[in-house]
C-alpha positions as CSV (number, residue, x, y, z in Angstrom):
1,X,22.3,-7.3,14.3
2,X,19.7,-5.4,12.1
3,X,16.9,-6.3,14.8
4,X,19.1,-5.3,17.6
5,X,19.9,-1.9,16.0
6,X,16.2,-1.3,15.4
7,X,15.4,-2.1,18.9
8,X,18.2,0.4,20.1
9,X,16.4,3.4,18.0
10,X,14.6,6.1,20.3
11,X,10.8,5.8,20.7
12,X,8.8,8.2,18.7
13,X,7.3,11.1,20.9
14,X,3.9,11.5,19.6
15,X,3.0,14.5,21.5
16,X,5.1,16.5,19.1
17,X,3.8,15.5,15.8
18,X,2.0,18.0,13.6
19,X,-0.5,17.0,10.8
20,X,-0.3,19.2,7.7
21,X,-2.4,19.2,4.7
22,X,-0.4,19.6,1.7
23,X,-2.9,18.8,-1.2
24,X,-6.8,19.2,-1.6
25,X,-9.6,19.4,-3.9
26,X,-9.7,15.6,-4.9
27,X,-12.6,13.2,-4.6
28,X,-10.9,10.1,-3.2
29,X,-7.1,10.0,-2.8
30,X,-5.4,6.6,-2.5
31,X,-2.2,4.8,-3.5
32,X,0.6,7.3,-2.2
33,X,4.3,6.3,-3.1
34,X,7.4,8.2,-2.9
35,X,9.6,8.5,-5.9
36,X,13.4,8.6,-5.7
37,X,13.0,11.7,-8.1
38,X,11.8,13.7,-5.1
39,X,8.1,13.8,-5.5
40,X,4.9,11.8,-4.1
41,X,2.5,10.2,-6.4
42,X,-1.0,9.5,-5.3
43,X,-4.2,8.4,-7.1
44,X,-7.5,10.5,-7.3
45,X,-9.3,7.3,-8.2
46,X,-13.0,8.6,-9.2
47,X,-11.4,11.4,-11.2
48,X,-9.4,8.8,-13.1
49,X,-6.0,10.4,-12.6
50,X,-2.5,10.0,-10.9
51,X,-1.2,13.3,-9.1
52,X,2.3,14.2,-8.3
53,X,3.3,16.4,-5.2
54,X,6.6,18.1,-5.1
55,X,7.4,19.7,-1.7
56,X,7.7,23.3,-1.9
57,X,6.3,23.3,-5.5
58,X,2.8,21.7,-5.5
59,X,0.6,19.4,-7.4
60,X,0.5,18.5,-11.1
61,X,-1.2,15.6,-13.2
62,X,1.3,12.8,-13.6
63,X,-1.2,10.4,-15.5
64,X,-4.6,11.2,-16.9
65,X,-6.9,8.4,-18.0
66,X,-5.4,6.0,-15.4
67,X,-8.1,3.4,-15.8
68,X,-9.1,4.0,-12.1
69,X,-5.5,3.3,-10.8
70,X,-5.5,2.8,-7.0
71,X,-2.6,1.4,-5.4
72,X,1.0,2.3,-6.6
73,X,4.5,1.2,-5.8
74,X,8.1,1.1,-7.2
75,X,10.6,-1.6,-7.5
76,X,14.5,-1.3,-7.2
77,X,14.8,-0.5,-10.8
78,X,12.7,2.7,-10.4
79,X,9.8,1.1,-12.3
80,X,6.2,2.2,-11.3
81,X,3.7,-0.5,-10.8
82,X,0.0,0.4,-10.6
83,X,-3.3,-1.4,-9.8
84,X,-5.9,-0.4,-12.3
85,X,-9.3,-1.1,-11.1
86,X,-11.4,-0.2,-14.1
87,X,-9.4,-2.4,-16.4
88,X,-9.0,-5.1,-13.7
89,X,-5.3,-5.5,-14.2
90,X,-1.8,-4.8,-12.7
91,X,0.7,-2.8,-14.9
92,X,4.1,-1.8,-14.8
93,X,5.5,1.6,-16.4
94,X,8.6,0.8,-18.4
95,X,11.6,2.9,-18.9
96,X,10.3,3.7,-22.6
97,X,7.2,5.2,-21.2
98,X,5.0,2.3,-22.2
99,X,2.7,0.3,-19.8
100,X,3.0,-3.5,-19.7
101,X,0.3,-5.8,-18.3
102,X,1.6,-8.1,-15.4
103,X,-1.9,-9.6,-14.5
104,X,-5.3,-9.4,-15.6
105,X,-6.8,-12.8,-15.5
106,X,-6.6,-16.0,-13.2
107,X,-7.4,-19.3,-14.6
108,X,-9.0,-17.6,-17.7
109,X,-11.4,-15.2,-15.7
110,X,-10.8,-11.5,-15.2
111,X,-9.7,-10.4,-11.9
112,X,-12.0,-8.5,-9.7
113,X,-10.3,-5.1,-9.3
114,X,-6.6,-5.0,-8.2
115,X,-6.3,-2.7,-5.3
116,X,-3.0,-2.6,-3.6
117,X,0.5,-3.8,-4.2
118,X,4.0,-4.3,-2.7
119,X,7.3,-5.3,-4.5
120,X,10.2,-6.9,-2.5
121,X,13.7,-5.9,-3.2
122,X,14.4,-9.1,-5.1
123,X,11.5,-8.4,-7.7
124,X,8.9,-10.8,-5.9
125,X,5.4,-8.8,-5.8
126,X,2.1,-9.4,-4.1
127,X,-1.1,-7.6,-4.7
128,X,-4.7,-7.6,-3.4
129,X,-7.9,-8.3,-5.6
130,X,-11.0,-7.4,-3.7
131,X,-14.2,-5.9,-5.3
132,X,-15.8,-2.7,-4.2
133,X,-18.8,-0.8,-5.6
134,X,-19.4,-1.3,-9.2
135,X,-16.6,-3.9,-9.6
136,X,-18.6,-6.2,-7.3
137,X,-21.4,-6.1,-9.7
138,X,-19.5,-7.5,-12.7
139,X,-17.2,-10.2,-11.1
140,X,-16.1,-13.1,-13.0
141,X,-14.3,-14.9,-10.1
142,X,-16.3,-16.2,-7.3
143,X,-13.7,-15.3,-4.6
144,X,-11.5,-12.5,-3.3
145,X,-7.7,-13.2,-3.8
146,X,-4.2,-12.3,-2.8
147,X,-1.8,-13.0,-5.5
148,X,2.0,-13.5,-5.9
149,X,4.1,-12.8,-9.1
150,X,7.6,-14.1,-9.4
151,X,10.5,-11.9,-11.2
152,X,9.8,-14.2,-14.2
153,X,6.4,-13.4,-14.5
154,X,4.7,-16.6,-13.0
155,X,1.5,-15.8,-11.1
156,X,0.2,-17.7,-7.9
157,X,-2.8,-17.7,-5.7
158,X,-1.7,-16.9,-2.0
159,X,-5.1,-16.7,-0.4
160,X,-8.8,-16.6,-0.9
161,X,-10.1,-14.8,2.4
162,X,-13.8,-14.6,3.1
163,X,-13.5,-10.7,3.6
164,X,-12.1,-8.4,1.1
165,X,-8.1,-8.0,1.2
166,X,-7.1,-4.4,0.9
167,X,-3.8,-2.9,1.9
168,X,-0.5,-4.8,1.6
169,X,2.9,-4.5,2.9
170,X,6.0,-6.5,3.7
171,X,8.4,-6.3,6.8
172,X,11.7,-4.7,6.5
173,X,13.7,-7.9,6.3
174,X,11.3,-9.3,3.5
175,X,10.1,-12.3,5.4
176,X,6.7,-11.2,6.4
177,X,3.8,-10.4,4.1
178,X,1.0,-8.4,5.8
179,X,-2.5,-8.1,4.4
180,X,-5.3,-6.0,5.6
181,X,-8.8,-7.2,5.5
182,X,-11.6,-4.6,5.3
183,X,-14.5,-6.8,6.0
184,X,-13.0,-9.0,8.8
185,X,-11.4,-5.7,10.4
186,X,-8.1,-7.3,10.9
187,X,-4.5,-7.8,9.5
188,X,-3.2,-11.1,8.3
189,X,0.4,-12.1,8.4
190,X,2.2,-14.8,6.3
191,X,5.7,-16.1,6.4
192,X,7.5,-15.6,2.9
193,X,10.5,-17.4,1.8
194,X,13.3,-16.5,-0.9
195,X,11.1,-17.9,-3.6
196,X,8.2,-15.8,-2.5
197,X,6.0,-18.9,-1.1
198,X,3.8,-18.0,1.8
199,X,3.3,-20.2,4.8
200,X,1.9,-20.0,8.3
201,X,-1.2,-17.7,7.8
202,X,-2.4,-16.0,10.8
203,X,-4.2,-13.0,12.2
204,X,-1.7,-10.7,13.5
205,X,-4.1,-7.7,14.4
206,X,-7.7,-8.1,15.1
207,X,-10.8,-5.8,16.1
208,X,-9.6,-2.8,14.1
209,X,-11.7,0.5,14.8
210,X,-12.9,1.4,11.4
211,X,-12.3,-0.3,8.1
212,X,-8.6,-1.2,7.4
213,X,-7.2,0.0,4.3
214,X,-3.8,0.7,3.0
215,X,-0.6,0.4,5.4
216,X,3.1,0.8,5.5
217,X,6.0,-0.4,7.9
218,X,8.7,1.5,9.4
219,X,12.3,0.5,9.9
220,X,11.6,-1.0,13.1
221,X,8.8,-3.2,11.7
222,X,5.9,-1.3,13.2
223,X,2.7,-1.3,11.0
224,X,0.8,2.0,10.1
225,X,-2.7,0.9,9.2
226,X,-5.1,3.6,7.9
227,X,-8.8,3.0,9.2
228,X,-10.6,5.3,11.2
229,X,-7.3,7.0,12.1
230,X,-3.7,5.9,11.4
231,X,-3.3,3.1,13.8
232,X,0.3,2.1,14.7
233,X,1.2,-1.5,15.7
234,X,4.3,-3.1,17.0
235,X,5.6,-6.1,14.9
236,X,3.8,-8.3,17.4
237,X,0.5,-6.7,16.6
238,X,0.1,-4.7,19.8
239,X,-1.3,-1.3,19.5
240,X,1.2,1.7,20.0
241,X,-0.7,4.8,19.0
242,X,-3.3,6.4,16.8
243,X,-2.7,9.6,14.7
244,X,-6.1,11.4,14.2
245,X,-6.3,12.8,10.6
246,X,-9.1,15.6,9.7
247,X,-10.6,13.3,7.2
248,X,-10.7,9.5,7.2
249,X,-7.5,8.1,5.8
250,X,-7.3,5.4,3.1
251,X,-3.4,4.9,2.6
252,X,0.0,6.2,3.6
253,X,3.3,6.0,2.5
254,X,6.8,7.2,3.8
255,X,8.5,10.0,2.0
256,X,10.8,12.8,1.6
257,X,14.7,12.4,1.0
258,X,15.2,11.2,4.7
259,X,12.2,8.8,4.4
260,X,11.0,10.3,7.7
261,X,7.6,11.8,6.6
262,X,4.4,9.9,6.6
263,X,2.2,10.9,3.7
264,X,-1.5,10.2,4.3
265,X,-4.2,10.1,1.7
266,X,-7.6,10.9,3.2
267,X,-10.7,11.4,1.1
268,X,-10.3,14.7,-0.8
269,X,-6.8,15.7,0.6
270,X,-3.3,14.6,1.3
271,X,-1.6,15.1,4.9
272,X,1.9,14.8,6.0
273,X,3.4,14.0,9.4
274,X,7.0,14.4,10.3
275,X,8.3,11.5,12.4
276,X,11.4,10.5,14.4
277,X,11.7,7.2,12.6
278,X,12.1,6.2,9.0
279,X,10.0,4.1,6.8
280,X,11.2,0.8,5.6
281,X,12.4,1.0,2.1
282,X,11.7,-2.1,-0.4
283,X,12.8,-0.3,-3.4
């Protein structure tokens, strides 16, 4: 029934979209996520901070000394998860304001530099662990990884791709995991069961123009992949449209109270685009 309802939704008229800049003056923006409190969080990685943007109000510093935070997300309990590239760990902000470490090592060796993260409605989470720039010079692991953490905190290795995994997302029904690979210029898909186990690894999208980075999914299951543009693909991996952004995009997230605005982090700025479709909500 959910699939049928999604197929009956009207198609997006991309001729009407407008790209609006809402924040500027940063060095490299990443990790956007919309909070139920009515604000967007995003990372300014080189400046070592996480920034909040409130529509109609403006920007403010949410977290100083963020340990190079890159990707961010929330769970159904409203807890914030972040990938800290400098400390090479995945952390979660507790209700008491303290950060707890969920992952920092694999088999006794420090992670490379956790990059992006997604949490399913039932608490299962997945994150990517590539190594870009300085992190590549100090690696303890001899591979790039995609990891899974259960609600009980058990950590498993999902994949060891040859290229560097980057953006990560889950389908609206929570049954498919998507992982962008920056070096291979593609997006992998995996089937995931109730226990969070992955099977049936396959390449869903290949030959992406530019370097694929962060991505999101709308309520129809379409993927929005940031690369040279924001490239939109059907659930079957077929190209639908490309949204040109004034700066090269690095990540995106749906937001606003109706979840019908796509926020795009692109180098020094953040842009927003009103759409005719809602984003998929996992939290």
